[in-house]
C-alpha positions in Angstrom: 104.1 116.3 173.6 100.6 116.8 172.2 98.9 119.6 170.2 97.8 121.6 173.3 101.3 121.9 174.6 102.7 122.9 171.3 100.0 125.6 171.0 100.8 127.0 174.4 104.5 127.1 173.6 103.8 128.8 170.2 101.6 131.4 172.0 104.3 132.1 174.5 106.9 132.6 171.8 104.6 134.8 169.9 104.0 137.0 172.9 107.6 137.2 173.8 109.0 138.1 170.4 106.1 139.5 168.5 105.1 139.0 164.9 107.9 141.0 163.4 110.8 139.1 165.1 109.5 135.5 164.5 110.5 135.3 160.8 113.9 136.8 161.6 114.4 134.2 164.3 113.3 131.4 162.0 115.7 132.6 159.3 118.7 132.8 161.6 117.8 129.3 163.1 117.8 127.9 159.6 121.1 129.4 158.7 122.6 128.1 162.0 121.3 124.6 161.3 122.8 124.7 157.7 126.2 125.9 159.1 126.1 123.2 161.7 125.3 120.5 159.2 128.1 121.8 156.9 130.5 121.6 159.8 129.5 118.0 160.5 130.2 117.1 156.9 133.6 118.8 156.9 134.7 117.5 160.3 135.5 113.9 159.7 137.0 114.5 156.2 139.5 117.0 157.7 140.5 114.5 160.4 141.0 111.8 157.8 143.1 114.1 155.7 145.3 114.9 158.7 145.7 111.1 159.5 146.8 110.5 155.9 149.3 113.3 156.0 150.8 111.9 159.2 151.3 108.4 157.8 153.2 109.6 154.7 
């Protein structure tokens, strides 16, 4: 995907949501990504803890 395609996609997003909504969307996307990454970090450790509890 080159610069022209990215510019077209950005223009369409700008037209659909407007200048006021784009920062709100970016903020909520960042929060969602942070929560997802936190969940990924917590996931395997909780399963390992459950496995340790089962073997005792």
